[in-house]
N, C-alpha and C positions, 0 to 999 in steps of 0.2 A: 543350700548355699552354692553347691556346684552348678545347679541350674542357673542361678543368677549370674555367676561368673561366666558361664558359657554364653548367656544372653548378652552380656556386656561385650564379649569378644566378637560375637556376630554383629552386634550394633556398631562396633568400631569399623568393621569392614564395610558395612552399609554406609556409614558416615563418610569414610574415605572415598568410596565410589561416587557418592552424591556430590562431594566437594570437587572431585575431578571433573564431573559432568558440568557442575555450575561454573567452574573456572573456564572450562572449554567454551561454554555458551557465551560468557563475557568476552573472551578473546575473539570468538567468531563474530560477535556483534561489532567489536572495534574494527575487525578486518572488513566486515560488510560495509561499514561507513566509508572506508577507503575505496572499496569496490564501487559503491553507489556514486560517490563523489567523482571518481575518475570517469565513470560512464556518463555522468551528467555533463562533465567538462567536455568529453568527446562529442556528445550530441550537440551541445551548445556551440562548440568550436566549428563543427561541420556547417551549422547554419550561418555562422559568422563568415566563414570562408566562401560559402556559396553566395552570400550577399555581396561580399567584396569582389568576387570574380564577376558577378553580373554587372556591378557598377563599373569595374575597370574595363570590361569588354565594351561597355557603351562608349568609352573614350578611344576606341580603336583608331590608330593613326595619330593620336594626341596623348599617348600614355606617358612618354618620357618627360620627366621634370614637370609633371602636372601638379600645380599647387593644391587643387582640390583633392587629388588622390593622396598627396602628402599629408594633408589635414586628416583624411579618413584613416590613414595608417596610424597617425598619432592618437586618434580617438580609440582605436582598438587596443593599442599598447597602454594608454593611460588607464584603461579599465582593468589592467592587470590580468586580462584573460590569457595573454601571450607574453613571452619574453621578447620575441622578435616577430615582426610582420614584414614580408617582402613581396616585391613584384619583379618577375624575371621575364624577359622577352626572348623568343626563339631566334628572331632574325639577326640581331646583333649582339646578343648576350647582355643587353642592358639589365642592370640590377639595382633596385632601390630598396634599401632596408633601413630600419630605424635602429638607433642605439648600438650600432656596430660599424666599424670601418673595415671593409674587406681588404685583405692583403692584395698587393700588386699582382695582376695577372689572374685574379680570381674569376672563374667562369661558372656561373650557377648551373649551366646546362649539363655539366658532368656530375653534378651532385646526385646522390641516390634518390632524394625526394623528387627532384625535377624529372629525372629519367623515368621513374616509376609512374608519375602522373602523366607524362607524355605518352607512355606506352598504353596505360589503361584508359586514358581519355575520360576519366570521371574522378569524383572526389576520392582521395586516397589518404590513408593514415600510414605514415612511414616512420620507421625507426624500431627501436632506438638506434640512432646513428651518432658517431663520434664527432664532437665539435672540431673546428679548424684550429682555434687558439689553444685549446687545452684537451689533450687526448683522454683525460680522465673524466670529462664531462660528456654525458649522453643527452640526446634530445629526442623528443617526439615531434613530428611535423604533420600538420593537417593541411593538405595541399589540394587545390582545385585548378583545373585547366582553364585557360582563356581561349575563346573562339571568336573569330570574326567571319560571319557568313559561313559557318561550318568549318573554317580552316583553323587549325591549332596555331596560336600565336604566342603562347607563354603560360606561366604558372603564377598563381598567388599562393603564399604559404604562411601559416602561423606556427611558430615553434615554441616549445616549452621545455625547460630543463627537467629531466626525470626527478631531480631532487625537489622540484617545486610541487610534485604530486603530494609529498608528505604534508606540505603546508596547506594544500587544498583541503585535506580532510582533518588536519589536526585540530582546527577550531571547533569541530563538531564532536570531539571526543573529550570525555572527562579528563582534565589534566592529571589527576592522580593515576589514571590508567596508563597515560603515556610514560610515566616513570618506570613501568615494568617492561616497556618495549626496548629490547636491546638493539635490534636491527630491523630495517625494512629493505627488502630487495626484490628484484623482478626476475622471473624465469620465463623462458620461451616454451613453445609447445613440446620441445624435446627435453624439458626440465634442465636446460642449460642456463646458468646464471649470466644475465646480460647487464645487470646494473647492481652494484653493491658498494657500500662504503669502503670495504676492504678490496682494493683493486686486484689483489692477488687471486681472489676467488672468481673474478669475471672470466668466463669461458669454461669454468669447471661445471660438472653436473651436480645437481642438488643432492642426490642420494650419496654421492661420494664426499660431499663437503660438510655434511652434518651427521651427527651420531644417532642415526635412526636405522633400525633393523627392519621395521615393517613398512617403510616407505619405498614403493616401487614405481617405476614409470607407468605400469598398468594402472595402479590405483590413482595416480595423478591424472592420467588421460581420461579416466572414467568419472572424474569428480563432477558432481552436479553444481548448479549455480550457487548453492548456499555455501559450498566450500567444506573444508575439513580441518581438524586440529590433530597434529601428531605430537606425541609426548616422548621426549628423549630423557637422558639421565639428569641433565642440569637445566634444560630449557624446553620450551614448547613452541611449536610452529603452527600458526594459523595460515592456511593457504586458501585464497579465493580466486576464481577465474575472472579475467576481463574478456568477455566474449567478443567485444568490438575489435580487440587487438590480437586475439589468440595468444594472450600472455597470462601469467598468473602473478599476483602479489603475494609475497611471503613476509609474514610478520613474526619475528623471533622474540618470544617473551621469556623473562626470567621465571624460574620456578619458586623464587623466594616467597611470593604471595601465597602460592598453594601450600608450601611447606609451613609457613607461619600460621595460616588458617587451620591446617590439619593439626598442628600442635595445640592451638587454642581449643579446637573442638574436642581433641582427645582429652585435654585437661577437664573440659566441661563435662564430657562423658563420664570420666572417673569420679568427678564430684557428684554427678547424678546417681552413679552406681552406689557411691558411699551413702548418699541420702536414702536411697531405696533400701539398702542393706539395713541401715539403722531403723527405718520405719518397719521393716519386716520383723526385725528382732523385737522391737517394742510391741508390735502387734501380737506376736506370738506370746510375749510375756504377759501382756495385759488381757489378751483373749477377749477383746471387746470390739464389736463391729463398729462402734462409734469412733474408734481410733483408726480402724482400717478404711472407713468410708472416705476420708479425704484423699487417700491414695487412689481409689477408684475414680473419684471426681477429677483428679489430675489427668487420668487417662482419657477423660471425655472432653478435653479441651482441643481447640483447633491448633494445629502445629504452627501456623504462620502468625496468628494474632493472640493466642492464649485466651481466646473467648470460648464460651460454651459452643460445642458443635450442635448440629441439628437435633440429635436425640436428647442431649442434655438440656438444651434450651426448652424443648417441649415439656420435659419433666419439671423444670424449674417454674415455668410460667403456669403450668397446670396447678402445681401445689401452692405456689406463692400468691398467685393472683386469681385464677379462675375458681379454685375451691373456696377461697375466702370472699368471692363475689366482689372483687375490686375492679371497678369499671375502668376501661382504658382503650387504647388503640394498639392493634397489632400491625406492624409495618414490614413490608418487603421492600428492601432497598437494592436496586439492581444497578450495577456499574456497566454502562453501555460499552460495546466493542472491546470487552476484556480480553478476548482471544488475540486481538491485534496488539494489545499491550504486552501480553506474555511473549509474543513472537518478536517484539521490537526491543524489549529490555531484558536484562539478565534476571535470574530468579531472586537475587539479593535485592535488586532495585524494586522489583514487584513486591517483595515482602515488606520493604520499608514503606512503599506507597500504601499498601493495605493497612499498615499500622497507623499511618497518618490519617487515612479515611476513618479508621476506628476512633481515633482521638477526636476528630471533628464531630462525628456523629454523637459520641458520648457527651461532648460539651453541650450539644443541643437538646438531648433527651432527658438530661438531669440524673441525679444520683439515685433516685428511687426506681428508675427504669432498668431494664435488663437488655443487653445487646448480645447477639450471638451470630454465628456464621452458618448460613443455610447451604451455600455451595461456594465454589471457587470465586464466582463473581457476584455473589449476593449475600447481603447481611439481612438479619431478621431482628426485630426489636419489639418489646412490649412496653408501652408508655402509659402509666396510670394517669387518670384524669387530673390528679394533683400536680402533674408536671406540664399540663397542656394549658395554653391560653384560654381564658374563660370563654366558653361557648364558641370557640374557634378551632375546630379540629384541624382545619387546613393550615393553621398558623405554624404548627410544628412541622408539617410536611414541607411547606414552603421554605422554612428555615434550613431544613436538611438539604434540600436541593440547592439552595443559594450557597450554603457553605461548601458544598462539593463542587460547585461550579467555579470556584476560585482556583487559580493555578497552585499546583503542588511543587515544592522544590525538593528533589531527591537526588543525592549524589551530584550536586551542582547542575542538575538538569531540571528544566521547567516542564512539567507534565500537566496537561489539561485533561480533565475527566468530564463526562456528562452522566447523569443518573436519572432514573425514573423510579418513583415510589408509589406503591399501591398500599392501601390501608383498609382495615375493617374494624368495626367497633364491637367491643364486648360490654354488655351481653346482647345488644341489638342485632348483630349480624351472625350470631352463633354462640352456642353454649360450651363448645369444646374446642380444643386447640386446632384440630384438623379442619373444622368448618371455618374458623377464623383465617387460617392460612390459605385455604382454597379461595375464600372470598377476597382476600388481599391480593392474591394472584390474578383474579378476575379484574380487579380494579387496576392493577399494574398493566395488564394486557390492554385495557382500554386506553390508558395514558400513552402507551407505546403506539397503538394502532392509529389513534385519531390526532396525536400531536397536541398542539395548543399548549396545554399545561404539562409539566413534567411530573405531576403527581395527581393521584385520583383517589377519592374515598368511595368505597363500595356502596352501591344502592341496588334495590331490587330490580330497577329498570335494566340493569346490566345483565340479568339472567337470560332474557330473550336473546340479546345480542351474543352472549357467550354460547348459548345453545346453537344458534345458527353458525357461528364461527367454528364450533366443534364439528358440526356436520360437514362443512366445506373442507375443514382440515382433514377429517377422516377420508372423505371422498378423494381429496387431492393425493393423499398418501397412496390410496389404491390406484388412482389414475396414473401416478408416476410408475408404480410397479407394473401396470398393464400397458404402459406407453400410450395412454389416451391423448396426451398433449401433443400437438403438432405445430409446425412452424409455417408462417407465411412471410412474404418478403415485399416490402414497399420500396419501389425504385426512388432513387435520388438523382435529380436531373440537373445538368448544366444547361441553363436556359439560353446561353449564348450559342450553343452548338446543337441543342436538342439531343444530347447524348446522355445515356445512363452511365453515371460515374461510380455509382455504388448502390447497394440496397441495404435496408435496415431489417434485421430479423426480428419478428414479432411472434410471441407464443400465443396459441389459441387452445381452448379445451372444451371438448364435449364430454360431459360426465355421464357415463352409463348409470352410475349409482343415483345421481340426482335427476337423471332423465332430461337434461337441458344443457345448452351452451352456458358456460360460466364466464362472465366478462373478466378480462385481466385486471380491471379496476377493482373487481371484487375479490379475486383469489390471491393476487400478488401481495397486497398488504398483509393478508393473513399468513401467507408463507413467510414473509419477512419478519413477522413477530414470533415465529416458531422455529423449531429445529429443522423444519423442512427447507429453509432458505438455501442451505448448501446443496441439498439433493436437487431442488428445482434448478438452481443456477448451473450445476454441473450437467444436468439433463439437457438444458437449453444449449449450452456450449457444445456438448457432444452431438446433438441433433444437427446443429449448424455445420460442424466440422464434417459430419458424415455426408451432408448434402453437398458441401463444397467438393469433397472427394468424388461424389457421384457425378457432379457437373464436369469435373476434370476428366473423368473416364469416358464421357461421351463428347468431349471436345468443346465444352461450354466454359468460357472464362468470364467470371464476374470480377471486375477490377477491385472492388472493395466490398466487404460485408461487415456491417456494423452490428454489434451485439450489446444489448443493454446489460450492465452489471449492477446488481443490487448492492447498496452500500454495506449491508450486513454480509453479503457474500464476499465482497472485495476485502473486508477486514478480517475474514476468517484465516486462521493459521493454516499455512500450506497452500493458499490459493494459487500463488505463482507457480509452485512446483506441480500442482495438479494441471494447470493450464499448459505448462511445458510438456507434461506427459501426454496430454491429448493431442497436442501439435505433432509430436513424434509418432503417435499411434496412427493418426490419419494423414500423415505426410502433408501437412498444411504449410503453405507459404505464408509466413507471419506477416509479410507485407500486405497480404490480402485482408487482414483482420483489423478492424477498428473497434475499440472498446469504448462504449458510451457510459459515462459516469454522471449521475445527477449532481447539479451544482450544490444542493443543500447537503449531500453526503460528504462533499469535500470540506465543508465548513464545520461539520460536527467534530471531527478529529483531524485538523489540517496537517499536523506534524506527521501523524501516522500515515495519512493518505499520501502525503508527499513522498514518503519513503517507499510505499507500495507502488505508486505511479512511476517513480524513478526506476524501480526494478523492472516494471513492465516495459517501460520505454527502452531500457538497455537491452531487453530481450528482442526488441524490434517491432513491438505493437504500436499502432497509431492510437492516440488518446483524444477523445472528444468529450466536451462538457455538454450534457443534455439539459434542455429546459433553461438555457442561460438567460439570466435577467429576472427569473422568477424567485430567486433566493436573495441572499445577502452576502455576495462574494467579498472576501477580503483581497484587495489588489496586492497586498503585501505577499500573500501566498500565490495568487494567480500569476504574478510576474515570474515566479520561480518554478511553477509547476510545469512539467514537460508535456504541455498540451498542444495538439495540432489543430483542433477545430472547435468552434463554438456553435451550438445549435440554438437559434432564437426560438424561445418558447412560443407555441401557437397562440397563447393568450394575447400577444402583441400583434398578431397577424389577423386575428378574427375580425376585428372592426377597423382594420388599417385604412380602408378607403374613406371612412367616415370620421376617424379620430385623429386630430392633430397631435394629441399627446402620444399616441402610439407611434405616429410618424417621427416625432422628436426622439422617442426612445430608440427606434430603429437607427436613426442617424448617429446617436451616441454609441450604440453597440457596434456599428460599422467603424466608427473612429477608434474604439477600443481594439477591435480585431486588427485593423490596419496598423495601428501603432505598436501592437505587441506581436505582430507577425503570425496571427492565427487566420485560418480560413473560416468562412462564415456560411452557415446553411440555415435557411428558414423552413420551418415545418408548419403544417396545417394550412398550406396555400390552397384555396378552393376556387378562385376566380381570376379573370384576366386583370381586373383593376388592382388586386393585391399584387399580382405578378409584376405589373407595370411599375408600381411604386417601388417595389423591392429592387427591380432592375435599375431604376433611376438612381437609387441610393447606392448601387454597387453590390447588391446581393444577387448572385446568379445561381448559387446552388440551392435547389428547390426540392421540397418534399411535400406531397399533399395530394388530395383527390383531384385537383385540377389536371395533374398529369396521370396519376394512377392510384387506384386503391391498392391495398396489400394483395399480393398475388401468390398463388400456390407455386411451388418450386418448378413444376412442369411448365406453367405459364411463363415464368421468367425465362426458361430455356427456349420456349417457342418465340418469345419476343426477340431474344438475341439472335436466334437463327433467322428470323424473318427480317431483321434490321439490315439496312444497307451496310455492307462491309463489317458486319457485327458491331457497328458503332452507333449509327443513327437510331435513336429510340423511337421516334415517330416522325413521319414525313411532314415537312412544313405545310400548313394549310389543312392537315387532317385533324379532326377533333380528337383530343386526348380521350382515352377510354376511362370509365369510372367504375 
């Protein structure tokens, strides 16, 4: 009995620690929404002010009381992106602003946002600064200089109240979570409070204003992009950085939720302890293993779903179905990109989601079937033939995929999942549980690798393919370890100036083990369907960063290097942190890096992709959508995704000079890019006719064998050294090399 009591005490402290971590994760997720939303607003506001400055400068000499500019200012404020938008001129102090009447004698040229922009001569984010009418209201200003033939003539500026930032992200947060937020405030790089609902706290330092002993300026200055949560006596503080502003958002949460959940879990633990105690007493009294057996069965259930775990599932299926020769299907049900889900949502939301998945699958497989948990992201099931549509094994598979494809509503959030299912038949595909599981996994791998259907039933024809896949996978694992893979770089050319504006990094592999070159088309899909996708992706990024560093050391500057990012790699937990670590390790200028994401990967989990891309954009990376036009983009997401460039898929270029349909598609893609403010690059250009048509339609960024095949890093360096002024890629009239 003493042992049971001691176990209960230890379990209590484990539950307490787990709850604190779970609540911290939830609070950090809410704070991350504020961080991402603010950074997105900053990036979007920069683009808006850049556009307004360009338009205003075009009216040089006719800016004052210009009705067209007045209408443009109204459009910006009507969109609710800014509270105020203004135009100020250096020569006479002319000041045009919407929604506000400046006081008599007001001169914008002495305001901090104007002076800072004038001195820096580029886009500037100013603030927080105190308003004129109300000293308790703070503003952020996104300001851009105006030039006329290189001469500074004034400033355009968009301003937003700091209090508006809360409304920017509040709509993305579960309303029930907002009730636990006591305060939101902002601190600067010295941890001084610069915006707070309690005006008496403004100007004080965070560590002296809150009851925290372990919060120091050193810990705050070393904080990573993800942020940190500090626990005080009565409240908790989630703190996340805003890299673009060199500020931090602080969210103060009540500990009431943690205390209430700790109380309920403690009561539940005591109830469980009492139940176990009674069971042990009864077991000892009866001394019958048939009474004790249910207790051990309870210990073999999955913690999240209360379904049989892998070991228990195998035992149940073997005894209940296989030993009684009950024919049926064994299913492996894989939830795609589950790591991305766990990094985007709290543990409690993920648990509720898994239980909704469980309910939907159980409704499809019937009461005579058994469902279990194979791993964190996979369910396993055995469905007897009595529960399957007559002579239609694929019927049950399709129904499962279809039901999981519908949106889930968890904690007032709509979450979309995708799933792949592999299946094997008993007894046709194996007489024991291990054979059936192995063959179901083979079928699952086929469905993932070749797409088309989201489910697959095992067949003997899959053995050969699985064998070849295993050989390549094994060789690739060794190749990564021995650094057999290497990078080549294909130039991307501005056809108007014949200059190389960027290169795309492409991975190549000669396998010593296979004694041949292995095409990327062959080994990359295999890596993406295995655990090697993260290793391969990290390897490629590190090789490219090492090369950029080497180029830098020998005086070679490549303006932009594009790196392809696998969707599986993008969605992996910790991707952004790993990328940031490599940037720091190799001292890379983030402005040099462009991350290429395939269009189809964005559409598989658009909400999650949006969050990851927003974080990458806030870090300073350029984002390009690769193979654009080959998938099925949702413009609902495309218009809000922080994308800089679209790459036209080569399939639309290949027959361009002969196909009016391809020409019409190019025209449509150009219109989309122009209207949405994206740059446009065509890949796969191989002849002058294709180049001429693309140029006529307004596509001038070109990649393809017409200009250059992929080159070794040394050849790229030689081309840059040999080029005129390190800019001209090839001299006009000289044939491009192939």
